[in-house]
ROLUM-600834 format. One record per residue (C-alpha): residue number from 1; residue in one letter; x negated, z, y negated. Coordinates in Angstrom, 3 decimals. Layout:
BEGIN
+------+------+----------+----------+----------+
| resi | resn |       c1 |       c3 |       c2 |
+------+------+----------+----------+----------+
|  NUM |    A |        X |        Z |        Y |
...
+------+------+----------+----------+----------+
***
This chain:
BEGIN
+------+------+----------+----------+----------+
| resi | resn |       c1 |       c3 |       c2 |
+------+------+----------+----------+----------+
|    1 |    X | -155.554 |  140.618 | -136.763 |
|    2 |    X | -152.548 |  142.092 | -138.627 |
|    3 |    X | -149.198 |  142.644 | -136.780 |
|    4 |    X | -146.270 |  140.425 | -137.047 |
|    5 |    X | -144.483 |  142.319 | -139.849 |
|    6 |    X | -141.027 |  141.380 | -140.413 |
|    7 |    X | -139.823 |  144.270 | -142.587 |
|    8 |    X | -139.954 |  143.084 | -146.255 |
|    9 |    X | -139.103 |  146.266 | -147.967 |
|   10 |    X | -140.257 |  149.513 | -147.438 |
|   11 |    X | -139.665 |  152.870 | -148.824 |
|   12 |    X | -141.964 |  155.793 | -148.910 |
|   13 |    X | -140.789 |  159.358 | -149.359 |
|   14 |    X | -143.922 |  161.008 | -150.273 |
|   15 |    X | -147.017 |  159.020 | -150.915 |
|   16 |    X | -150.025 |  161.382 | -150.340 |
|   17 |    X | -153.205 |  160.511 | -148.417 |
|   18 |    X | -151.290 |  159.120 | -145.427 |
|   19 |    X | -148.428 |  157.754 | -146.869 |
|   20 |    X | -150.798 |  155.964 | -149.794 |
|   21 |    X | -153.206 |  154.750 | -146.801 |
|   22 |    X | -150.482 |  153.166 | -145.202 |
|   23 |    X | -148.908 |  151.397 | -148.440 |
|   24 |    X | -152.382 |  150.358 | -149.327 |
|   25 |    X | -153.088 |  149.015 | -146.124 |
|   26 |    X | -149.674 |  147.187 | -145.626 |
|   27 |    X | -150.522 |  145.657 | -149.365 |
|   28 |    X | -153.791 |  144.428 | -148.099 |
|   29 |    X | -152.274 |  142.554 | -144.831 |
|   30 |    X | -149.178 |  141.835 | -146.228 |
|   31 |    X | -149.423 |  141.255 | -150.092 |
|   32 |    X | -145.618 |  140.098 | -150.330 |
|   33 |    X | -143.856 |  143.354 | -148.882 |
|   34 |    X | -142.203 |  145.044 | -151.383 |
|   35 |    X | -142.874 |  148.799 | -151.737 |
|   36 |    X | -140.605 |  151.330 | -152.964 |
|   37 |    X | -141.747 |  155.179 | -153.268 |
|   38 |    X | -140.499 |  158.442 | -154.320 |
|   39 |    X | -142.358 |  161.567 | -154.836 |
|   40 |    X | -142.123 |  164.579 | -157.482 |
|   41 |    X | -145.200 |  163.543 | -159.167 |
|   42 |    X | -144.382 |  160.737 | -161.356 |
|   43 |    X | -147.813 |  160.350 | -162.540 |
|   44 |    X | -148.906 |  159.576 | -159.279 |
|   45 |    X | -146.431 |  156.989 | -158.578 |
|   46 |    X | -147.229 |  155.285 | -162.180 |
|   47 |    X | -150.830 |  155.381 | -160.994 |
|   48 |    X | -149.888 |  153.705 | -157.599 |
|   49 |    X | -147.727 |  150.771 | -159.633 |
|   50 |    X | -150.611 |  150.288 | -162.121 |
|   51 |    X | -152.832 |  149.564 | -158.936 |
|   52 |    X | -150.235 |  147.256 | -157.530 |
|   53 |    X | -149.493 |  149.489 | -154.356 |
|   54 |    X | -145.921 |  150.526 | -155.545 |
|   55 |    X | -143.530 |  147.814 | -156.915 |
|   56 |    X | -140.401 |  150.043 | -157.458 |
|   57 |    X | -140.547 |  153.883 | -158.440 |
|   58 |    X | -137.463 |  155.776 | -157.230 |
|   59 |    X | -136.300 |  158.633 | -159.499 |
|   60 |    X | -134.903 |  160.273 | -156.336 |
|   61 |    X | -134.191 |  159.322 | -152.683 |
|   62 |    X | -130.758 |  157.580 | -153.102 |
|   63 |    X | -128.827 |  154.088 | -153.585 |
|   64 |    X | -131.898 |  152.135 | -153.918 |
|   65 |    X | -133.052 |  152.973 | -150.293 |
|   66 |    X | -130.211 |  150.691 | -149.192 |
|   67 |    X | -132.733 |  147.732 | -150.171 |
|   68 |    X | -135.017 |  149.386 | -147.781 |
|   69 |    X | -135.922 |  147.870 | -143.847 |
|   70 |    X | -138.096 |  150.690 | -143.067 |
|   71 |    X | -138.517 |  154.030 | -144.585 |
|   72 |    X | -141.284 |  156.391 | -144.145 |
|   73 |    X | -141.094 |  159.880 | -144.396 |
|   74 |    X | -144.504 |  161.281 | -145.670 |
|   75 |    X | -143.650 |  164.680 | -146.834 |
|   76 |    X | -145.379 |  168.004 | -145.102 |
|   77 |    X | -143.893 |  168.253 | -141.994 |
|   78 |    X | -141.468 |  171.023 | -142.715 |
|   79 |    X | -139.739 |  169.007 | -145.116 |
|   80 |    X | -139.534 |  165.452 | -143.167 |
|   81 |    X | -136.459 |  166.569 | -141.243 |
|   82 |    X | -134.610 |  167.548 | -144.416 |
|   83 |    X | -135.059 |  164.455 | -145.942 |
|   84 |    X | -133.409 |  162.452 | -142.965 |
|   85 |    X | -129.741 |  163.893 | -143.873 |
|   86 |    X | -130.325 |  163.096 | -147.679 |
|   87 |    X | -131.616 |  159.443 | -146.570 |
|   88 |    X | -128.993 |  158.887 | -143.823 |
|   89 |    X | -126.104 |  157.620 | -146.396 |
|   90 |    X | -128.205 |  154.647 | -147.680 |
|   91 |    X | -129.314 |  153.359 | -144.652 |
|   92 |    X | -128.391 |  149.728 | -144.442 |
|   93 |    X | -127.386 |  148.265 | -141.179 |
|   94 |    X | -130.726 |  147.509 | -139.202 |
|   95 |    X | -132.679 |  149.609 | -141.045 |
|   96 |    X | -135.096 |  152.087 | -139.587 |
|   97 |    X | -136.719 |  155.549 | -140.460 |
|   98 |    X | -140.113 |  156.551 | -139.321 |
|   99 |    X | -142.125 |  159.693 | -140.309 |
|  100 |    X | -145.963 |  160.421 | -140.227 |
|  101 |    X | -145.880 |  164.002 | -139.100 |
|  102 |    X | -148.472 |  165.453 | -136.753 |
|  103 |    X | -145.988 |  167.414 | -134.916 |
|  104 |    X | -143.003 |  165.468 | -133.427 |
|  105 |    X | -140.550 |  168.003 | -131.595 |
|  106 |    X | -138.982 |  169.392 | -134.770 |
|  107 |    X | -138.077 |  166.019 | -136.516 |
|  108 |    X | -137.030 |  164.678 | -132.938 |
|  109 |    X | -134.861 |  167.725 | -132.421 |
|  110 |    X | -133.218 |  167.246 | -135.985 |
|  111 |    X | -132.547 |  163.384 | -135.384 |
|  112 |    X | -130.812 |  164.410 | -132.205 |
|  113 |    X | -128.183 |  166.908 | -134.051 |
|  114 |    X | -127.786 |  164.268 | -136.901 |
|  115 |    X | -127.072 |  161.630 | -134.589 |
|  116 |    X | -129.807 |  159.357 | -135.789 |
|  117 |    X | -131.782 |  158.358 | -132.697 |
|  118 |    X | -130.429 |  154.974 | -133.024 |
|  119 |    X | -132.245 |  154.554 | -136.501 |
|  120 |    X | -135.428 |  156.485 | -135.783 |
|  121 |    X | -138.825 |  156.176 | -134.149 |
|  122 |    X | -141.213 |  158.839 | -134.651 |
|  123 |    X | -144.806 |  158.121 | -135.947 |
|  124 |    X | -148.438 |  159.835 | -136.668 |
|  125 |    X | -151.280 |  158.232 | -137.568 |
|  126 |    X | -154.294 |  160.182 | -136.333 |
|  127 |    X | -156.250 |  159.740 | -139.199 |
|  128 |    X | -157.056 |  161.812 | -142.156 |
|  129 |    X | -159.530 |  163.810 | -144.475 |
|  130 |    X | -160.231 |  167.141 | -145.916 |
|  131 |    X | -159.033 |  165.974 | -149.051 |
|  132 |    X | -155.248 |  165.231 | -149.886 |
|  133 |    X | -153.551 |  162.971 | -152.334 |
|  134 |    X | -152.763 |  159.525 | -152.950 |
|  135 |    X | -156.149 |  159.687 | -155.083 |
|  136 |    X | -157.978 |  160.154 | -151.848 |
|  137 |    X | -156.099 |  157.478 | -150.135 |
|  138 |    X | -157.302 |  154.239 | -148.668 |
|  139 |    X | -156.472 |  150.796 | -147.275 |
|  140 |    X | -159.167 |  151.455 | -144.683 |
|  141 |    X | -158.659 |  154.937 | -143.745 |
|  142 |    X | -156.361 |  154.192 | -140.517 |
|  143 |    X | -158.564 |  151.398 | -139.117 |
|  144 |    X | -159.346 |  151.718 | -135.734 |
|  145 |    X | -157.513 |  155.088 | -135.556 |
|  146 |    X | -154.903 |  155.681 | -133.011 |
|  147 |    X | -151.511 |  155.320 | -134.071 |
|  148 |    X | -148.948 |  157.352 | -132.070 |
|  149 |    X | -145.347 |  156.035 | -131.502 |
|  150 |    X | -142.612 |  158.529 | -130.548 |
|  151 |    X | -139.272 |  156.938 | -129.759 |
|  152 |    X | -136.151 |  158.497 | -129.166 |
|  153 |    X | -133.841 |  158.140 | -125.990 |
|  154 |    X | -131.963 |  155.478 | -128.071 |
|  155 |    X | -134.682 |  153.461 | -129.497 |
|  156 |    X | -134.279 |  149.988 | -128.877 |
|  157 |    X | -137.579 |  147.832 | -127.920 |
|  158 |    X | -137.130 |  145.906 | -130.894 |
|  159 |    X | -137.631 |  148.904 | -132.963 |
|  160 |    X | -140.334 |  150.135 | -131.259 |
|  161 |    X | -142.168 |  146.897 | -131.672 |
|  162 |    X | -141.329 |  147.157 | -135.296 |
|  163 |    X | -143.425 |  150.205 | -135.806 |
|  164 |    X | -146.156 |  148.907 | -133.387 |
|  165 |    X | -146.347 |  145.731 | -135.678 |
|  166 |    X | -147.070 |  148.429 | -138.713 |
|  167 |    X | -149.655 |  149.995 | -136.935 |
|  168 |    X | -151.253 |  146.912 | -136.327 |
|  169 |    X | -150.964 |  145.726 | -139.869 |
|  170 |    X | -153.152 |  148.732 | -141.213 |
|  171 |    X | -155.569 |  148.230 | -138.489 |
|  172 |    X | -154.663 |  150.983 | -136.094 |
|  173 |    X | -154.462 |  151.186 | -132.195 |
|  174 |    X | -150.647 |  151.815 | -131.566 |
|  175 |    X | -150.045 |  153.964 | -128.620 |
|  176 |    X | -146.206 |  155.112 | -127.399 |
|  177 |    X | -145.815 |  158.729 | -126.025 |
|  178 |    X | -142.992 |  160.985 | -125.451 |
|  179 |    X | -142.460 |  163.256 | -128.533 |
|  180 |    X | -143.073 |  166.473 | -126.211 |
|  181 |    X | -146.231 |  165.061 | -124.661 |
|  182 |    X | -147.447 |  164.056 | -128.159 |
|  183 |    X | -147.262 |  167.943 | -129.075 |
|  184 |    X | -148.941 |  169.223 | -126.038 |
|  185 |    X | -152.067 |  166.650 | -126.589 |
|  186 |    X | -152.369 |  167.392 | -130.428 |
|  187 |    X | -152.261 |  171.333 | -129.704 |
|  188 |    X | -155.367 |  170.980 | -127.604 |
|  189 |    X | -157.448 |  168.199 | -129.415 |
|  190 |    X | -156.271 |  168.619 | -132.925 |
|  191 |    X | -154.347 |  171.876 | -133.903 |
|  192 |    X | -156.473 |  174.274 | -131.960 |
|  193 |    X | -159.624 |  173.126 | -133.297 |
|  194 |    X | -158.501 |  173.846 | -136.937 |
|  195 |    X | -158.044 |  177.392 | -135.871 |
|  196 |    X | -161.505 |  177.865 | -134.077 |
|  197 |    X | -163.241 |  176.194 | -136.942 |
|  198 |    X | -161.350 |  178.596 | -139.326 |
|  199 |    X | -162.059 |  181.382 | -137.206 |
|  200 |    X | -165.806 |  180.795 | -136.965 |
|  201 |    X | -166.081 |  180.426 | -140.374 |
|  202 |    X | -164.202 |  183.963 | -141.004 |
|  203 |    X | -166.611 |  185.638 | -138.245 |
|  204 |    X | -169.788 |  184.357 | -140.348 |
|  205 |    X | -168.267 |  185.475 | -143.573 |
|  206 |    X | -167.566 |  188.838 | -141.977 |
|  207 |    X | -170.718 |  189.276 | -140.307 |
|  208 |    X | -173.192 |  188.154 | -143.416 |
|  209 |    X | -175.091 |  190.514 | -144.988 |
|  210 |    X | -175.791 |  191.310 | -148.654 |
|  211 |    X | -178.494 |  188.633 | -148.561 |
|  212 |    X | -176.121 |  185.842 | -147.786 |
|  213 |    X | -178.759 |  184.577 | -145.638 |
|  214 |    X | -175.992 |  183.585 | -142.845 |
|  215 |    X | -174.186 |  181.526 | -145.683 |
|  216 |    X | -177.275 |  180.065 | -146.655 |
|  217 |    X | -178.423 |  178.781 | -143.230 |
|  218 |    X | -175.264 |  177.598 | -142.061 |
|  219 |    X | -176.002 |  174.188 | -143.672 |
|  220 |    X | -176.618 |  172.364 | -140.296 |
|  221 |    X | -174.809 |  172.449 | -137.187 |
|  222 |    X | -172.397 |  175.087 | -138.103 |
|  223 |    X | -171.374 |  173.349 | -141.118 |
|  224 |    X | -170.680 |  170.398 | -138.818 |
|  225 |    X | -168.782 |  171.758 | -136.626 |
|  226 |    X | -166.656 |  173.739 | -138.804 |
|  227 |    X | -166.076 |  170.735 | -141.301 |
|  228 |    X | -162.188 |  170.818 | -140.691 |
|  229 |    X | -161.844 |  174.345 | -142.327 |
|  230 |    X | -162.017 |  172.805 | -145.330 |
|  231 |    X | -158.628 |  171.368 | -144.846 |
|  232 |    X | -155.451 |  172.214 | -146.851 |
|  233 |    X | -154.345 |  175.659 | -145.834 |
|  234 |    X | -150.646 |  174.973 | -146.703 |
|  235 |    X | -150.520 |  171.784 | -144.477 |
|  236 |    X | -152.356 |  173.681 | -141.624 |
|  237 |    X | -150.188 |  176.546 | -141.749 |
|  238 |    X | -146.756 |  174.136 | -141.415 |
|  239 |    X | -148.463 |  172.181 | -138.699 |
|  240 |    X | -149.348 |  175.584 | -136.706 |
|  241 |    X | -145.791 |  176.961 | -137.141 |
|  242 |    X | -144.080 |  173.619 | -136.095 |
|  243 |    X | -145.959 |  173.404 | -132.823 |
|  244 |    X | -146.699 |  177.129 | -132.392 |
|  245 |    X | -145.383 |  176.891 | -128.636 |
|  246 |    X | -147.881 |  174.460 | -127.418 |
|  247 |    X | -150.621 |  175.891 | -129.536 |
|  248 |    X | -149.921 |  179.112 | -128.270 |
|  249 |    X | -150.281 |  178.196 | -124.547 |
|  250 |    X | -153.816 |  176.126 | -125.678 |
|  251 |    X | -154.991 |  179.271 | -127.494 |
|  252 |    X | -154.452 |  181.670 | -124.722 |
|  253 |    X | -156.383 |  179.377 | -122.358 |
|  254 |    X | -159.306 |  179.016 | -124.799 |
|  255 |    X | -159.374 |  182.884 | -124.924 |
|  256 |    X | -159.604 |  183.130 | -121.310 |
|  257 |    X | -162.787 |  180.520 | -121.325 |
|  258 |    X | -164.382 |  182.648 | -124.161 |
|  259 |    X | -163.875 |  185.753 | -121.897 |
|  260 |    X | -165.294 |  183.927 | -118.945 |
|  261 |    X | -168.257 |  183.094 | -121.141 |
|  262 |    X | -168.787 |  186.492 | -122.529 |
|  263 |    X | -168.295 |  188.019 | -118.913 |
|  264 |    X | -171.240 |  185.411 | -117.915 |
|  265 |    X | -173.230 |  186.532 | -120.600 |
|  266 |    X | -172.966 |  190.179 | -119.857 |
|  267 |    X | -173.876 |  189.376 | -116.361 |
|  268 |    X | -176.924 |  187.315 | -117.383 |
|  269 |    X | -175.354 |  184.673 | -114.794 |
|  270 |    X | -177.548 |  181.734 | -115.877 |
|  271 |    X | -176.240 |  179.195 | -113.806 |
|  272 |    X | -172.992 |  179.855 | -115.262 |
|  273 |    X | -173.832 |  179.402 | -118.735 |
|  274 |    X | -175.798 |  176.121 | -117.788 |
|  275 |    X | -172.598 |  174.760 | -116.024 |
|  276 |    X | -170.684 |  175.482 | -119.251 |
|  277 |    X | -173.020 |  173.299 | -121.360 |
|  278 |    X | -173.503 |  170.761 | -118.870 |
|  279 |    X | -169.847 |  170.276 | -117.868 |
|  280 |    X | -168.995 |  170.239 | -121.587 |
|  281 |    X | -171.301 |  167.545 | -122.474 |
|  282 |    X | -170.558 |  165.189 | -119.515 |
|  283 |    X | -167.023 |  165.328 | -120.523 |
|  284 |    X | -167.837 |  164.691 | -124.337 |
|  285 |    X | -170.073 |  161.921 | -123.538 |
|  286 |    X | -166.783 |  159.822 | -122.189 |
|  287 |    X | -165.202 |  160.164 | -125.626 |
|  288 |    X | -165.069 |  156.886 | -127.635 |
|  289 |    X | -167.452 |  156.393 | -130.537 |
|  290 |    X | -165.493 |  154.006 | -132.239 |
|  291 |    X | -162.085 |  155.734 | -132.670 |
|  292 |    X | -161.014 |  157.808 | -135.743 |
|  293 |    X | -159.509 |  161.184 | -135.007 |
|  294 |    X | -157.636 |  163.292 | -137.422 |
|  295 |    X | -160.397 |  163.614 | -139.777 |
|  296 |    X | -162.245 |  160.875 | -141.316 |
|  297 |    X | -165.593 |  160.341 | -139.641 |
|  298 |    X | -168.796 |  160.798 | -141.759 |
|  299 |    X | -170.977 |  157.565 | -141.632 |
|  300 |    X | -174.538 |  159.332 | -142.245 |
|  301 |    X | -178.132 |  159.728 | -140.867 |
|  302 |    X | -181.079 |  161.687 | -141.799 |
|  303 |    X | -184.399 |  160.347 | -143.067 |
|  304 |    X | -187.844 |  161.965 | -142.445 |
|  305 |    X | -189.552 |  161.743 | -146.009 |
|  306 |    X | -192.324 |  163.573 | -147.550 |
|  307 |    X | -191.549 |  166.564 | -150.274 |
|  308 |    X | -193.249 |  164.488 | -153.220 |
|  309 |    X | -191.978 |  163.087 | -156.478 |
|  310 |    X | -190.341 |  159.705 | -156.265 |
|  311 |    X | -189.709 |  160.003 | -152.465 |
|  312 |    X | -185.745 |  159.689 | -152.988 |
|  313 |    X | -185.918 |  157.276 | -155.695 |
|  314 |    X | -187.997 |  155.026 | -153.567 |
|  315 |    X | -185.311 |  155.062 | -150.878 |
|  316 |    X | -182.684 |  154.688 | -153.477 |
|  317 |    X | -184.292 |  151.563 | -154.875 |
|  318 |    X | -184.960 |  150.312 | -151.253 |
|  319 |    X | -180.862 |  150.624 | -150.342 |
|  320 |    X | -179.879 |  149.378 | -153.795 |
|  321 |    X | -182.259 |  145.980 | -153.453 |
|  322 |    X | -180.057 |  145.216 | -150.160 |
|  323 |    X | -176.798 |  145.539 | -152.174 |
|  324 |    X | -175.839 |  149.097 | -150.157 |
|  325 |    X | -173.791 |  151.844 | -151.777 |
|  326 |    X | -174.260 |  155.256 | -151.205 |
|  327 |    X | -171.544 |  157.872 | -151.284 |
|  328 |    X | -173.819 |  160.990 | -151.241 |
|  329 |    X | -177.426 |  161.834 | -150.681 |
|  330 |    X | -178.840 |  165.355 | -150.404 |
|  331 |    X | -181.643 |  167.523 | -148.922 |
|  332 |    X | -181.094 |  168.738 | -145.454 |
|  333 |    X | -182.095 |  172.237 | -145.474 |
|  334 |    X | -181.202 |  173.469 | -141.889 |
|  335 |    X | -182.854 |  170.922 | -139.380 |
|  336 |    X | -182.432 |  172.872 | -136.269 |
|  337 |    X | -181.628 |  169.682 | -134.182 |
|  338 |    X | -184.529 |  167.453 | -135.554 |
|  339 |    X | -182.866 |  165.750 | -138.075 |
|  340 |    X | -184.895 |  164.265 | -141.225 |
|  341 |    X | -185.127 |  166.135 | -144.519 |
|  342 |    X | -182.880 |  163.941 | -146.325 |
|  343 |    X | -179.308 |  163.218 | -144.956 |
|  344 |    X | -177.675 |  160.011 | -146.691 |
|  345 |    X | -173.982 |  159.119 | -146.513 |
|  346 |    X | -172.211 |  156.144 | -146.648 |
|  347 |    X | -168.820 |  154.607 | -147.172 |
|  348 |    X | -168.522 |  152.622 | -143.811 |
|  349 |    X | -170.280 |  152.224 | -140.806 |
|  350 |    X | -171.242 |  148.605 | -141.727 |
|  351 |    X | -173.065 |  149.757 | -144.692 |
|  352 |    X | -174.796 |  152.720 | -142.627 |
|  353 |    X | -175.908 |  150.226 | -140.014 |
|  354 |    X | -177.198 |  147.931 | -142.658 |
|  355 |    X | -179.117 |  150.963 | -144.419 |
|  356 |    X | -180.311 |  151.916 | -140.970 |
|  357 |    X | -181.965 |  148.361 | -140.361 |
|  358 |    X | -183.339 |  148.220 | -143.691 |
|  359 |    X | -185.136 |  151.599 | -143.819 |
|  360 |    X | -186.587 |  150.909 | -140.380 |
|  361 |    X | -188.299 |  147.901 | -141.866 |
|  362 |    X | -190.152 |  150.111 | -144.247 |
|  363 |    X | -191.127 |  152.365 | -141.211 |
|  364 |    X | -189.283 |  155.462 | -141.926 |
|  365 |    X | -188.428 |  158.056 | -139.370 |
|  366 |    X | -184.482 |  158.030 | -138.707 |
|  367 |    X | -181.774 |  160.248 | -137.024 |
|  368 |    X | -178.338 |  160.516 | -136.528 |
+------+------+----------+----------+----------+
***
């Protein structure tokens, strides 16, 4: 159910994947809300206006912002803080500023320096994609994703509730956190995994032979666990620099855990290696399967089919007859976890579950 959104005019500085998805989600749940937006790429804003997402294109972050009840800073993390001083003169009484950055300490420090603690509440929608830009935004991207809200020492409960309403209006689950605690958590669950994934990919690249077999055989589990390594290098460089202190602490802990595993391997410590997999598996099984993280989940499953003419076409016809749209379909060359030969990717969970049920009726063997 949509939140009780009371802000009727909302401005966006930057309209990429996250800003665009918030704007789309707000327009879906509250069509009468007025959206103003500024970004350097005019063509994107024109596209957003043609789609009915943006009502007013701002040539600059200036006087027109005085009409806004709420202003989102949706530029890269290193630029969000700089925009605070630019928009400050145009804030009308009662206006609230927020951001969507995945690190919070830096912008909160700038808010304190500028004396804007009473007009700012930080935000971090924990959803995303390897792809960037408004063209990849979606009004469903933030559904069931956690939306972290980081108040200042002077934030009123009313202003916190306003951001909670925004989160609920786009279908997210709001959680209120201290900004420092937020950065500690995201260093471990979001920022470190990107370093690990990228390091693993580079390890395979540097270890591959002239035959390129590592590259060729990496299409299964390795490709899945390193998917986030395809994210924007510019964005993740900025994020890591903004949260370097917390990230360094996590990375040192991770290195120690790897050194422990190395020692166990060299000592042929079978019980120790068993416990590594057992304890991690038990903890991972406590993770929710219904919440989105920093990357949009992939709704897919595999189908065991014979390698014969018409196999893929038959499945496509079965799904099309059920009104099910397919996002992607392809041969699963690496099936080390017992997956089927064909992997089908869907746009959402509902389509995936409907397709699963339909193919089961035709006695196909399916696996996640």
